[in-house]
PQR file with spaces between the fields and no chain letter, atoms N, CA, C, O and H, PARSE charges and radii, in Angstrom:
ATOM       1  N    MET     1     171.979 -221.675  -18.145 -0.4000 1.5000
ATOM       2  CA   MET     1     172.097 -221.747  -19.884 -0.0000 2.0000
ATOM       3  C    MET     1     171.122 -220.573  -20.177  0.5500 1.7000
ATOM       4  O    MET     1     171.353 -219.944  -21.210 -0.5500 1.4000
ATOM       5  N    GLU     2     170.231 -220.250  -19.535 -0.4000 1.5000
ATOM       6  CA   GLU     2     169.342 -219.169  -19.820 -0.0000 2.0000
ATOM       7  C    GLU     2     170.160 -217.913  -19.959  0.5500 1.7000
ATOM       8  O    GLU     2     170.247 -217.130  -20.905 -0.5500 1.4000
ATOM       9  H    GLU     2     170.043 -220.761  -18.696  0.4000 1.0000
ATOM      10  N    CYS     3     170.810 -217.919  -18.630 -0.4000 1.5000
ATOM      11  CA   CYS     3     172.039 -216.652  -18.165 -0.0000 2.0000
ATOM      12  C    CYS     3     172.610 -216.244  -19.733  0.5500 1.7000
ATOM      13  O    CYS     3     172.455 -215.136  -20.246 -0.5500 1.4000
ATOM      14  H    CYS     3     170.740 -218.554  -17.861  0.4000 1.0000
ATOM      15  N    GLN     4     173.157 -217.159  -20.229 -0.4000 1.5000
ATOM      16  CA   GLN     4     174.040 -217.146  -21.151 -0.0000 2.0000
ATOM      17  C    GLN     4     173.460 -216.641  -22.193  0.5500 1.7000
ATOM      18  O    GLN     4     173.870 -215.614  -22.732 -0.5500 1.4000
ATOM      19  H    GLN     4     173.283 -218.059  -19.812  0.4000 1.0000
ATOM      20  N    PHE     5     172.437 -217.308  -22.595 -0.4000 1.5000
ATOM      21  CA   PHE     5     171.678 -217.045  -23.803 -0.0000 2.0000
ATOM      22  C    PHE     5     171.183 -215.352  -23.822  0.5500 1.7000
ATOM      23  O    PHE     5     171.405 -214.467  -24.648 -0.5500 1.4000
ATOM      24  H    PHE     5     172.104 -218.143  -22.157  0.4000 1.0000
ATOM      25  N    GLN     6     170.333 -215.351  -22.381 -0.4000 1.5000
ATOM      26  CA   GLN     6     170.032 -213.595  -22.186 -0.0000 2.0000
ATOM      27  C    GLN     6     171.433 -212.783  -22.761  0.5500 1.7000
ATOM      28  O    GLN     6     171.314 -211.875  -23.584 -0.5500 1.4000
ATOM      29  H    GLN     6     170.153 -216.070  -21.710  0.4000 1.0000
ATOM      30  N    GLN     7     172.719 -213.194  -22.257 -0.4000 1.5000
ATOM      31  CA   GLN     7     173.740 -212.100  -22.090 -0.0000 2.0000
ATOM      32  C    GLN     7     174.238 -212.176  -23.832  0.5500 1.7000
ATOM      33  O    GLN     7     174.814 -211.196  -24.304 -0.5500 1.4000
ATOM      34  H    GLN     7     172.816 -213.931  -21.589  0.4000 1.0000
ATOM      35  N    ARG     8     174.011 -213.184  -24.547 -0.4000 1.5000
ATOM      36  CA   ARG     8     174.302 -213.271  -25.967 -0.0000 2.0000
ATOM      37  C    ARG     8     173.647 -212.648  -26.527  0.5500 1.7000
ATOM      38  O    ARG     8     174.229 -211.850  -27.261 -0.5500 1.4000
ATOM      39  H    ARG     8     173.543 -213.980  -24.163  0.4000 1.0000
ATOM      40  N    GLN     9     172.060 -212.612  -26.542 -0.4000 1.5000
ATOM      41  CA   GLN     9     170.914 -211.829  -26.707 -0.0000 2.0000
ATOM      42  C    GLN     9     171.063 -210.209  -26.663  0.5500 1.7000
ATOM      43  O    GLN     9     170.819 -209.332  -27.491 -0.5500 1.4000
ATOM      44  H    GLN     9     171.588 -213.261  -25.946  0.4000 1.0000
ATOM      45  N    ARG    10     171.524 -210.198  -25.456 -0.4000 1.5000
ATOM      46  CA   ARG    10     171.929 -208.178  -25.247 -0.0000 2.0000
ATOM      47  C    ARG    10     173.289 -207.936  -25.921  0.5500 1.7000
ATOM      48  O    ARG    10     173.565 -206.799  -26.304 -0.5500 1.4000
ATOM      49  H    ARG    10     171.723 -210.910  -24.783  0.4000 1.0000
ATOM      50  N    GLU    11     174.102 -208.896  -26.074 -0.4000 1.5000
ATOM      51  CA   GLU    11     175.043 -208.161  -27.003 -0.0000 2.0000
ATOM      52  C    GLU    11     174.746 -208.097  -28.482  0.5500 1.7000
ATOM      53  O    GLU    11     174.984 -207.207  -29.298 -0.5500 1.4000
ATOM      54  H    GLU    11     173.877 -209.819  -25.763  0.4000 1.0000
ATOM      55  N    ARG    12     174.245 -209.106  -28.595 -0.4000 1.5000
ATOM      56  CA   ARG    12     173.591 -209.060  -30.482 -0.0000 2.0000
ATOM      57  C    ARG    12     172.916 -207.846  -30.493  0.5500 1.7000
ATOM      58  O    ARG    12     173.155 -207.171  -31.494 -0.5500 1.4000
ATOM      59  H    ARG    12     174.051 -209.829  -27.932  0.4000 1.0000
ATOM      60  N    GLU    13     171.990 -207.259  -29.526 -0.4000 1.5000
ATOM      61  CA   GLU    13     171.400 -206.037  -29.648 -0.0000 2.0000
ATOM      62  C    GLU    13     172.132 -204.899  -29.769  0.5500 1.7000
ATOM      63  O    GLU    13     172.151 -204.191  -30.776 -0.5500 1.4000
ATOM      64  H    GLU    13     171.795 -207.807  -28.712  0.4000 1.0000
ATOM      65  N    GLN    14     172.661 -204.731  -28.887 -0.4000 1.5000
ATOM      66  CA   GLN    14     174.245 -203.814  -28.729 -0.0000 2.0000
ATOM      67  C    GLN    14     174.877 -203.743  -29.810  0.5500 1.7000
ATOM      68  O    GLN    14     175.075 -202.585  -30.177 -0.5500 1.4000
ATOM      69  H    GLN    14     172.646 -205.306  -28.069  0.4000 1.0000
ATOM      70  N    HIS    15     175.355 -204.704  -30.603 -0.4000 1.5000
ATOM      71  CA   HIS    15     175.857 -204.604  -31.797 -0.0000 2.0000
ATOM      72  C    HIS    15     175.224 -204.304  -32.874  0.5500 1.7000
ATOM      73  O    HIS    15     175.859 -203.779  -33.788 -0.5500 1.4000
ATOM      74  H    HIS    15     175.194 -205.645  -30.305  0.4000 1.0000
ATOM      75  N    GLN    16     173.876 -204.556  -33.013 -0.4000 1.5000
ATOM      76  CA   GLN    16     173.522 -204.348  -33.873 -0.0000 2.0000
ATOM      77  C    GLN    16     172.785 -202.802  -34.019  0.5500 1.7000
ATOM      78  O    GLN    16     172.282 -202.372  -35.057 -0.5500 1.4000
ATOM      79  H    GLN    16     173.360 -204.983  -32.270  0.4000 1.0000
ATOM      80  N    GLN    17     172.856 -202.074  -32.690 -0.4000 1.5000
ATOM      81  CA   GLN    17     172.756 -200.844  -32.515 -0.0000 2.0000
ATOM      82  C    GLN    17     173.767 -200.138  -32.934  0.5500 1.7000
ATOM      83  O    GLN    17     173.553 -199.046  -33.461 -0.5500 1.4000
ATOM      84  H    GLN    17     173.264 -202.423  -31.847  0.4000 1.0000
ATOM      85  N    SER    18     175.170 -200.670  -32.766 -0.4000 1.5000
ATOM      86  CA   SER    18     176.282 -199.656  -33.201 -0.0000 2.0000
ATOM      87  C    SER    18     176.648 -199.813  -34.556  0.5500 1.7000
ATOM      88  O    SER    18     177.353 -198.935  -35.053 -0.5500 1.4000
ATOM      89  H    SER    18     175.344 -201.556  -32.338  0.4000 1.0000
ATOM      90  N    VAL    19     176.340 -200.647  -35.147 -0.4000 1.5000
ATOM      91  CA   VAL    19     176.389 -200.286  -36.533 -0.0000 2.0000
ATOM      92  C    VAL    19     175.359 -199.896  -37.390  0.5500 1.7000
ATOM      93  O    VAL    19     175.591 -199.706  -38.584 -0.5500 1.4000
ATOM      94  H    VAL    19     175.767 -201.360  -34.743  0.4000 1.0000
ATOM      95  N    GLY    20     174.482 -199.785  -37.013 -0.4000 1.5000
ATOM      96  CA   GLY    20     173.448 -199.069  -37.551 -0.0000 2.0000
ATOM      97  C    GLY    20     172.293 -199.763  -38.332  0.5500 1.7000
ATOM      98  O    GLY    20     172.031 -200.808  -37.736 -0.5500 1.4000
ATOM      99  H    GLY    20     174.293 -199.940  -36.043  0.4000 1.0000
ATOM     100  N    PRO    21     171.824 -199.670  -38.976 -0.5600 1.5000
ATOM     101  CA   PRO    21     170.545 -200.258  -39.962  0.2800 2.0000
ATOM     102  C    PRO    21     171.274 -201.171  -41.040  0.5500 1.7000
ATOM     103  O    PRO    21     172.261 -200.870  -41.712 -0.5500 1.4000
ATOM     104  N    GLN    22     170.459 -202.511  -41.047 -0.4000 1.5000
ATOM     105  CA   GLN    22     171.175 -203.499  -42.334 -0.0000 2.0000
ATOM     106  C    GLN    22     170.636 -203.818  -43.445  0.5500 1.7000
ATOM     107  O    GLN    22     170.097 -204.924  -43.395 -0.5500 1.4000
ATOM     108  H    GLN    22     169.657 -202.756  -40.501  0.4000 1.0000
ATOM     109  N    TYR    23     170.546 -203.164  -44.674 -0.4000 1.5000
ATOM     110  CA   TYR    23     169.917 -203.883  -45.575 -0.0000 2.0000
ATOM     111  C    TYR    23     170.221 -205.063  -46.366  0.5500 1.7000
ATOM     112  O    TYR    23     171.299 -205.610  -46.599 -0.5500 1.4000
ATOM     113  H    TYR    23     170.984 -202.266  -44.714  0.4000 1.0000
ATOM     114  N    GLY    24     169.147 -205.310  -46.693 -0.4000 1.5000
ATOM     115  CA   GLY    24     169.474 -206.821  -47.451 -0.0000 2.0000
ATOM     116  C    GLY    24     169.152 -207.647  -46.512  0.5500 1.7000
ATOM     117  O    GLY    24     169.012 -207.300  -45.339 -0.5500 1.4000
ATOM     118  H    GLY    24     168.271 -204.866  -46.504  0.4000 1.0000
ATOM     119  N    ASP    25     168.974 -209.041  -47.018 -0.4000 1.5000
ATOM     120  CA   ASP    25     168.898 -210.093  -45.971 -0.0000 2.0000
ATOM     121  C    ASP    25     170.107 -210.743  -45.497  0.5500 1.7000
ATOM     122  O    ASP    25     171.169 -210.684  -46.118 -0.5500 1.4000
ATOM     123  H    ASP    25     169.087 -209.323  -47.971  0.4000 1.0000
ATOM     124  N    PRO    26     169.912 -211.532  -44.106 -0.5600 1.5000
ATOM     125  CA   PRO    26     170.810 -211.589  -43.649  0.2800 2.0000
ATOM     126  C    PRO    26     171.964 -212.453  -43.810  0.5500 1.7000
ATOM     127  O    PRO    26     171.444 -213.543  -44.050 -0.5500 1.4000
ATOM     128  N    VAL    27     172.997 -212.586  -43.819 -0.4000 1.5000
ATOM     129  CA   VAL    27     173.783 -213.586  -44.028 -0.0000 2.0000
ATOM     130  C    VAL    27     174.575 -214.543  -43.027  0.5500 1.7000
ATOM     131  O    VAL    27     175.456 -215.388  -43.185 -0.5500 1.4000
ATOM     132  H    VAL    27     173.420 -211.701  -43.624  0.4000 1.0000
ATOM     133  N    THR    28     173.966 -214.105  -42.066 -0.4000 1.5000
ATOM     134  CA   THR    28     174.517 -215.136  -40.659 -0.0000 2.0000
ATOM     135  C    THR    28     173.526 -214.800  -39.842  0.5500 1.7000
ATOM     136  O    THR    28     172.916 -213.734  -39.760 -0.5500 1.4000
ATOM     137  H    THR    28     173.250 -213.418  -41.937  0.4000 1.0000
ATOM     138  N    ASN    29     173.336 -216.418  -38.859 -0.4000 1.5000
ATOM     139  CA   ASN    29     172.310 -216.203  -37.588 -0.0000 2.0000
ATOM     140  C    ASN    29     173.483 -216.347  -36.498  0.5500 1.7000
ATOM     141  O    ASN    29     173.176 -216.310  -35.307 -0.5500 1.4000
ATOM     142  H    ASN    29     173.831 -217.284  -38.925  0.4000 1.0000
ATOM     143  N    ALA    30     174.657 -216.492  -36.842 -0.4000 1.5000
ATOM     144  CA   ALA    30     175.655 -216.411  -35.574 -0.0000 2.0000
ATOM     145  C    ALA    30     175.406 -215.427  -34.547  0.5500 1.7000
ATOM     146  O    ALA    30     175.267 -214.267  -34.936 -0.5500 1.4000
ATOM     147  H    ALA    30     174.906 -216.523  -37.810  0.4000 1.0000
ATOM     148  N    LEU    31     175.321 -215.668  -33.286 -0.4000 1.5000
ATOM     149  CA   LEU    31     175.794 -214.645  -32.408 -0.0000 2.0000
ATOM     150  C    LEU    31     176.883 -213.963  -31.991  0.5500 1.7000
ATOM     151  O    LEU    31     177.946 -214.553  -31.799 -0.5500 1.4000
ATOM     152  H    LEU    31     175.434 -216.610  -32.970  0.4000 1.0000
ATOM     153  N    PRO    32     176.773 -212.888  -31.838 -0.5600 1.5000
ATOM     154  CA   PRO    32     178.213 -212.371  -31.535  0.2800 2.0000
ATOM     155  C    PRO    32     179.210 -213.085  -30.744  0.5500 1.7000
ATOM     156  O    PRO    32     178.957 -213.421  -29.587 -0.5500 1.4000
ATOM     157  N    GLY    33     180.492 -213.371  -31.386 -0.4000 1.5000
ATOM     158  CA   GLY    33     181.357 -214.179  -30.615 -0.0000 2.0000
ATOM     159  C    GLY    33     181.043 -215.949  -31.137  0.5500 1.7000
ATOM     160  O    GLY    33     181.741 -216.827  -30.629 -0.5500 1.4000
ATOM     161  H    GLY    33     180.697 -213.098  -32.326  0.4000 1.0000
ATOM     162  N    CYS    34     180.249 -216.221  -31.886 -0.4000 1.5000
ATOM     163  CA   CYS    34     180.063 -217.514  -31.979 -0.0000 2.0000
ATOM     164  C    CYS    34     180.401 -217.729  -33.879  0.5500 1.7000
ATOM     165  O    CYS    34     180.007 -218.565  -34.692 -0.5500 1.4000
ATOM     166  H    CYS    34     179.681 -215.508  -32.299  0.4000 1.0000
ATOM     167  N    SER    35     181.045 -216.866  -33.958 -0.4000 1.5000
ATOM     168  CA   SER    35     181.278 -216.978  -35.868 -0.0000 2.0000
ATOM     169  C    SER    35     182.860 -217.691  -36.080  0.5500 1.7000
ATOM     170  O    SER    35     183.871 -217.246  -35.537 -0.5500 1.4000
ATOM     171  H    SER    35     181.364 -216.186  -33.298  0.4000 1.0000
ATOM     172  N    TRP    36     182.829 -218.726  -36.865 -0.4000 1.5000
ATOM     173  CA   TRP    36     184.343 -219.239  -37.041 -0.0000 2.0000
ATOM     174  C    TRP    36     185.052 -217.916  -37.838  0.5500 1.7000
ATOM     175  O    TRP    36     186.199 -217.503  -37.668 -0.5500 1.4000
ATOM     176  H    TRP    36     182.008 -219.087  -37.306  0.4000 1.0000
ATOM     177  N    HIS    37     184.391 -217.573  -38.428 -0.4000 1.5000
ATOM     178  CA   HIS    37     185.132 -216.084  -39.024 -0.0000 2.0000
ATOM     179  C    HIS    37     185.814 -215.199  -38.017  0.5500 1.7000
ATOM     180  O    HIS    37     186.943 -214.718  -38.115 -0.5500 1.4000
ATOM     181  H    HIS    37     183.460 -217.909  -38.567  0.4000 1.0000
ATOM     182  N    GLN    38     184.915 -215.053  -36.989 -0.4000 1.5000
ATOM     183  CA   GLN    38     185.699 -214.110  -36.048 -0.0000 2.0000
ATOM     184  C    GLN    38     186.907 -214.394  -35.644  0.5500 1.7000
ATOM     185  O    GLN    38     187.874 -213.635  -35.700 -0.5500 1.4000
ATOM     186  H    GLN    38     183.998 -215.443  -36.909  0.4000 1.0000
ATOM     187  N    TRP    39     186.883 -215.627  -35.177 -0.4000 1.5000
ATOM     188  CA   TRP    39     187.899 -216.436  -34.716 -0.0000 2.0000
ATOM     189  C    TRP    39     189.198 -216.728  -35.235  0.5500 1.7000
ATOM     190  O    TRP    39     190.203 -217.029  -34.592 -0.5500 1.4000
ATOM     191  H    TRP    39     186.098 -216.244  -35.132  0.4000 1.0000
ATOM     192  N    ASN    40     189.014 -216.562  -36.922 -0.4000 1.5000
ATOM     193  CA   ASN    40     190.074 -216.459  -37.650 -0.0000 2.0000
ATOM     194  C    ASN    40     190.167 -218.370  -38.373  0.5500 1.7000
ATOM     195  O    ASN    40     191.030 -218.895  -39.075 -0.5500 1.4000
ATOM     196  H    ASN    40     188.197 -216.317  -37.445  0.4000 1.0000
ATOM     197  N    GLU    41     188.975 -218.887  -37.838 -0.4000 1.5000
ATOM     198  CA   GLU    41     189.069 -220.177  -38.247 -0.0000 2.0000
ATOM     199  C    GLU    41     188.194 -220.832  -39.520  0.5500 1.7000
ATOM     200  O    GLU    41     187.995 -222.020  -39.771 -0.5500 1.4000
ATOM     201  H    GLU    41     188.273 -218.460  -37.268  0.4000 1.0000
ATOM     202  N    ALA    42     187.798 -219.775  -40.148 -0.4000 1.5000
ATOM     203  CA   ALA    42     187.321 -219.760  -41.386 -0.0000 2.0000
ATOM     204  C    ALA    42     187.706 -219.539  -42.701  0.5500 1.7000
ATOM     205  O    ALA    42     188.457 -218.589  -42.923 -0.5500 1.4000
ATOM     206  H    ALA    42     187.960 -218.810  -39.944  0.4000 1.0000
ATOM     207  N    VAL    43     187.291 -220.315  -43.706 -0.4000 1.5000
ATOM     208  CA   VAL    43     187.868 -219.734  -45.136 -0.0000 2.0000
ATOM     209  C    VAL    43     186.700 -220.120  -46.063  0.5500 1.7000
ATOM     210  O    VAL    43     186.176 -221.212  -46.282 -0.5500 1.4000
ATOM     211  H    VAL    43     186.682 -221.087  -43.526  0.4000 1.0000
ATOM     212  N    ASP    44     186.429 -218.746  -46.591 -0.4000 1.5000
ATOM     213  CA   ASP    44     185.590 -219.278  -47.965 -0.0000 2.0000
ATOM     214  C    ASP    44     186.084 -219.107  -49.365  0.5500 1.7000
ATOM     215  O    ASP    44     186.602 -218.118  -49.883 -0.5500 1.4000
ATOM     216  H    ASP    44     186.855 -217.859  -46.413  0.4000 1.0000
ATOM     217  N    LEU    45     185.763 -220.505  -49.959 -0.4000 1.5000
ATOM     218  CA   LEU    45     186.159 -220.553  -51.323 -0.0000 2.0000
ATOM     219  C    LEU    45     185.225 -220.479  -52.195  0.5500 1.7000
ATOM     220  O    LEU    45     184.088 -220.651  -51.756 -0.5500 1.4000
ATOM     221  H    LEU    45     185.342 -221.308  -49.538  0.4000 1.0000
ATOM     222  N    PHE    46     185.369 -220.230  -53.563 -0.4000 1.5000
ATOM     223  CA   PHE    46     184.580 -219.881  -54.619 -0.0000 2.0000
ATOM     224  C    PHE    46     185.562 -220.277  -55.893  0.5500 1.7000
ATOM     225  O    PHE    46     186.790 -220.282  -55.801 -0.5500 1.4000
ATOM     226  H    PHE    46     186.293 -220.091  -53.919  0.4000 1.0000
ATOM     227  N    TRP    47     184.838 -220.604  -57.079 -0.4000 1.5000
ATOM     228  CA   TRP    47     185.017 -220.774  -58.156 -0.0000 2.0000
ATOM     229  C    TRP    47     185.172 -219.302  -58.660  0.5500 1.7000
ATOM     230  O    TRP    47     184.450 -218.374  -58.296 -0.5500 1.4000
ATOM     231  H    TRP    47     183.841 -220.600  -57.154  0.4000 1.0000
ATOM     232  N    VAL    48     186.474 -219.187  -59.773 -0.4000 1.5000
ATOM     233  CA   VAL    48     186.400 -218.175  -60.855 -0.0000 2.0000
ATOM     234  C    VAL    48     186.364 -218.547  -62.150  0.5500 1.7000
ATOM     235  O    VAL    48     187.229 -219.216  -62.716 -0.5500 1.4000
ATOM     236  H    VAL    48     187.061 -219.941  -60.069  0.4000 1.0000
ATOM     237  N    ILE    49     185.074 -217.992  -62.769 -0.4000 1.5000
ATOM     238  CA   ILE    49     184.549 -218.378  -64.043 -0.0000 2.0000
ATOM     239  C    ILE    49     184.549 -217.185  -64.952  0.5500 1.7000
ATOM     240  O    ILE    49     183.873 -216.190  -64.691 -0.5500 1.4000
ATOM     241  H    ILE    49     184.371 -217.449  -62.309  0.4000 1.0000
ATOM     242  N    ASP    50     185.308 -217.281  -66.020 -0.4000 1.5000
ATOM     243  CA   ASP    50     185.403 -216.095  -66.893 -0.0000 2.0000
ATOM     244  C    ASP    50     185.999 -214.239  -66.120  0.5500 1.7000
ATOM     245  O    ASP    50     185.622 -213.080  -66.297 -0.5500 1.4000
ATOM     246  H    ASP    50     185.858 -218.089  -66.232  0.4000 1.0000
ATOM     247  N    GLY    51     186.897 -214.806  -65.403 -0.4000 1.5000
ATOM     248  CA   GLY    51     187.386 -213.937  -64.451 -0.0000 2.0000
ATOM     249  C    GLY    51     186.866 -213.377  -63.452  0.5500 1.7000
ATOM     250  O    GLY    51     187.406 -212.370  -62.993 -0.5500 1.4000
ATOM     251  H    GLY    51     187.202 -215.748  -65.260  0.4000 1.0000
ATOM     252  N    LYS    52     185.448 -214.006  -62.758 -0.4000 1.5000
ATOM     253  CA   LYS    52     184.806 -213.532  -62.060 -0.0000 2.0000
ATOM     254  C    LYS    52     184.260 -214.694  -61.166  0.5500 1.7000
ATOM     255  O    LYS    52     183.915 -215.771  -61.651 -0.5500 1.4000
ATOM     256  H    LYS    52     185.010 -214.824  -63.130  0.4000 1.0000
ATOM     257  N    ALA    53     184.194 -214.376  -59.680 -0.4000 1.5000
ATOM     258  CA   ALA    53     184.023 -215.036  -58.557 -0.0000 2.0000
ATOM     259  C    ALA    53     182.463 -215.654  -58.872  0.5500 1.7000
ATOM     260  O    ALA    53     181.716 -214.788  -59.328 -0.5500 1.4000
ATOM     261  H    ALA    53     184.474 -213.501  -59.286  0.4000 1.0000
ATOM     262  N    GLU    54     181.984 -216.689  -58.747 -0.4000 1.5000
ATOM     263  CA   GLU    54     181.034 -217.406  -58.723 -0.0000 2.0000
ATOM     264  C    GLU    54     180.851 -217.911  -57.226  0.5500 1.7000
ATOM     265  O    GLU    54     181.496 -218.819  -56.702 -0.5500 1.4000
ATOM     266  H    GLU    54     182.591 -217.392  -58.377  0.4000 1.0000
ATOM     267  N    TRP    55     179.818 -217.124  -56.620 -0.4000 1.5000
ATOM     268  CA   TRP    55     179.883 -217.830  -54.984 -0.0000 2.0000
ATOM     269  C    TRP    55     178.346 -218.413  -54.868  0.5500 1.7000
ATOM     270  O    TRP    55     178.025 -218.657  -53.705 -0.5500 1.4000
ATOM     271  H    TRP    55     179.294 -216.386  -57.045  0.4000 1.0000
ATOM     272  N    SER    56     177.317 -218.687  -55.882 -0.4000 1.5000
ATOM     273  CA   SER    56     176.031 -219.668  -56.007 -0.0000 2.0000
ATOM     274  C    SER    56     176.290 -221.385  -55.581  0.5500 1.7000
ATOM     275  O    SER    56     177.099 -222.106  -56.166 -0.5500 1.4000
ATOM     276  H    SER    56     177.578 -218.489  -56.827  0.4000 1.0000
ATOM     277  N    SER    57     175.802 -221.627  -54.947 -0.4000 1.5000
ATOM     278  CA   SER    57     176.109 -223.026  -54.584 -0.0000 2.0000
ATOM     279  C    SER    57     175.089 -223.899  -55.026  0.5500 1.7000
ATOM     280  O    SER    57     174.898 -224.934  -54.388 -0.5500 1.4000
ATOM     281  H    SER    57     175.146 -221.042  -54.471  0.4000 1.0000
ATOM     282  N    LYS    58     174.160 -223.545  -56.380 -0.4000 1.5000
ATOM     283  CA   LYS    58     173.215 -223.855  -56.537 -0.0000 2.0000
ATOM     284  C    LYS    58     173.353 -223.952  -58.550  0.5500 1.7000
ATOM     285  O    LYS    58     172.677 -224.614  -59.338 -0.5500 1.4000
ATOM     286  H    LYS    58     174.315 -222.704  -56.898  0.4000 1.0000
ATOM     287  N    LYS    59     174.503 -222.998  -58.801 -0.4000 1.5000
ATOM     288  CA   LYS    59     174.978 -222.938  -60.407 -0.0000 2.0000
ATOM     289  C    LYS    59     176.099 -224.052  -60.587  0.5500 1.7000
ATOM     290  O    LYS    59     177.191 -224.108  -60.021 -0.5500 1.4000
ATOM     291  H    LYS    59     175.053 -222.460  -58.161  0.4000 1.0000
ATOM     292  N    LYS    60     175.552 -224.919  -61.513 -0.4000 1.5000
ATOM     293  CA   LYS    60     176.399 -226.098  -62.069 -0.0000 2.0000
ATOM     294  C    LYS    60     177.669 -225.304  -62.650  0.5500 1.7000
ATOM     295  O    LYS    60     177.567 -224.205  -63.195 -0.5500 1.4000
ATOM     296  H    LYS    60     174.665 -224.873  -61.972  0.4000 1.0000
ATOM     297  N    ILE    61     178.981 -226.052  -62.454 -0.4000 1.5000
ATOM     298  CA   ILE    61     179.938 -225.455  -63.034 -0.0000 2.0000
ATOM     299  C    ILE    61     180.658 -226.704  -63.690  0.5500 1.7000
ATOM     300  O    ILE    61     181.044 -227.701  -63.080 -0.5500 1.4000
ATOM     301  H    ILE    61     179.064 -226.945  -62.011  0.4000 1.0000
ATOM     302  N    MET    62     180.792 -226.394  -65.418 -0.4000 1.5000
ATOM     303  CA   MET    62     181.241 -227.111  -66.238 -0.0000 2.0000
ATOM     304  C    MET    62     182.797 -227.257  -66.010  0.5500 1.7000
ATOM     305  O    MET    62     183.468 -226.226  -65.983 -0.5500 1.4000
ATOM     306  H    MET    62     180.478 -225.584  -65.913  0.4000 1.0000
ATOM     307  N    LEU    63     183.373 -228.424  -65.851 -0.4000 1.5000
ATOM     308  CA   LEU    63     184.715 -228.542  -65.723 -0.0000 2.0000
ATOM     309  C    LEU    63     185.117 -228.851  -67.302  0.5500 1.7000
ATOM     310  O    LEU    63     184.294 -229.082  -68.188 -0.5500 1.4000
ATOM     311  H    LEU    63     182.827 -229.261  -65.873  0.4000 1.0000
ATOM     312  N    GLN    64     186.766 -228.801  -67.492 -0.4000 1.5000
ATOM     313  CA   GLN    64     187.345 -229.171  -68.501 -0.0000 2.0000
ATOM     314  C    GLN    64     187.050 -230.610  -69.110  0.5500 1.7000
ATOM     315  O    GLN    64     187.305 -230.794  -70.300 -0.5500 1.4000
ATOM     316  H    GLN    64     187.435 -228.614  -66.773  0.4000 1.0000
ATOM     317  N    ASP    65     186.749 -231.197  -68.668 -0.4000 1.5000
ATOM     318  CA   ASP    65     186.687 -232.782  -69.250 -0.0000 2.0000
ATOM     319  C    ASP    65     185.088 -232.905  -69.591  0.5500 1.7000
ATOM     320  O    ASP    65     184.569 -233.908  -70.082 -0.5500 1.4000
ATOM     321  H    ASP    65     186.542 -231.048  -67.701  0.4000 1.0000
ATOM     322  N    GLY    66     184.368 -231.630  -69.219 -0.4000 1.5000
ATOM     323  CA   GLY    66     182.919 -232.115  -69.487 -0.0000 2.0000
ATOM     324  C    GLY    66     181.776 -232.301  -68.598  0.5500 1.7000
ATOM     325  O    GLY    66     180.599 -232.078  -68.882 -0.5500 1.4000
ATOM     326  H    GLY    66     184.790 -230.815  -68.821  0.4000 1.0000
ATOM     327  N    SER    67     182.306 -232.791  -67.343 -0.4000 1.5000
ATOM     328  CA   SER    67     181.552 -233.101  -65.771 -0.0000 2.0000
ATOM     329  C    SER    67     181.322 -231.724  -65.569  0.5500 1.7000
ATOM     330  O    SER    67     181.742 -230.750  -66.193 -0.5500 1.4000
ATOM     331  H    SER    67     183.262 -232.972  -67.112  0.4000 1.0000
ATOM     332  N    SER    68     180.541 -231.817  -64.535 -0.4000 1.5000
ATOM     333  CA   SER    68     179.805 -230.712  -63.980 -0.0000 2.0000
ATOM     334  C    SER    68     179.747 -231.000  -62.196  0.5500 1.7000
ATOM     335  O    SER    68     179.582 -232.127  -61.729 -0.5500 1.4000
ATOM     336  H    SER    68     180.200 -232.609  -64.028  0.4000 1.0000
ATOM     337  N    VAL    69     179.868 -230.110  -61.595 -0.4000 1.5000
ATOM     338  CA   VAL    69     179.468 -229.883  -60.061 -0.0000 2.0000
ATOM     339  C    VAL    69     179.211 -228.623  -59.553  0.5500 1.7000
ATOM     340  O    VAL    69     179.622 -227.518  -59.909 -0.5500 1.4000
ATOM     341  H    VAL    69     180.002 -229.195  -61.975  0.4000 1.0000
ATOM     342  N    ASN    70     178.461 -228.964  -58.657 -0.4000 1.5000
ATOM     343  CA   ASN    70     177.813 -227.600  -57.915 -0.0000 2.0000
ATOM     344  C    ASN    70     179.001 -226.668  -57.245  0.5500 1.7000
ATOM     345  O    ASN    70     180.185 -226.921  -57.025 -0.5500 1.4000
ATOM     346  H    ASN    70     178.127 -229.861  -58.368  0.4000 1.0000
ATOM     347  N    GLY    71     178.229 -225.522  -57.016 -0.4000 1.5000
ATOM     348  CA   GLY    71     179.260 -224.791  -56.235 -0.0000 2.0000
ATOM     349  C    GLY    71     180.023 -225.281  -55.005  0.5500 1.7000
ATOM     350  O    GLY    71     181.154 -224.833  -54.819 -0.5500 1.4000
ATOM     351  H    GLY    71     177.267 -225.316  -57.194  0.4000 1.0000
ATOM     352  N    TYR    72     179.491 -226.176  -54.138 -0.4000 1.5000
ATOM     353  CA   TYR    72     180.236 -226.532  -52.802 -0.0000 2.0000
ATOM     354  C    TYR    72     180.445 -227.918  -53.670  0.5500 1.7000
ATOM     355  O    TYR    72     179.623 -228.422  -54.435 -0.5500 1.4000
ATOM     356  H    TYR    72     178.572 -226.540  -54.289  0.4000 1.0000
ATOM     357  N    VAL    73     181.862 -228.433  -53.323 -0.4000 1.5000
ATOM     358  CA   VAL    73     182.394 -229.400  -53.705 -0.0000 2.0000
ATOM     359  C    VAL    73     182.808 -230.393  -52.384  0.5500 1.7000
ATOM     360  O    VAL    73     183.380 -231.466  -52.574 -0.5500 1.4000
ATOM     361  H    VAL    73     182.530 -228.023  -52.702  0.4000 1.0000
């Protein structure tokens, strides 16, 4: 198990060096090879509000019937 962890850590370090500096907050904690998106097994969904994508999971979205939901349903 330790060997696998060290190998993944080395892969992550090599990947980070190859893509250069990253600005802003991290968007994932997934190690290289461990992301569902990388394997085409994930999908991102979002609300379209007034023609714009709404990505917030905290904002309440008002529905036509007057009820509301948060960004993740």
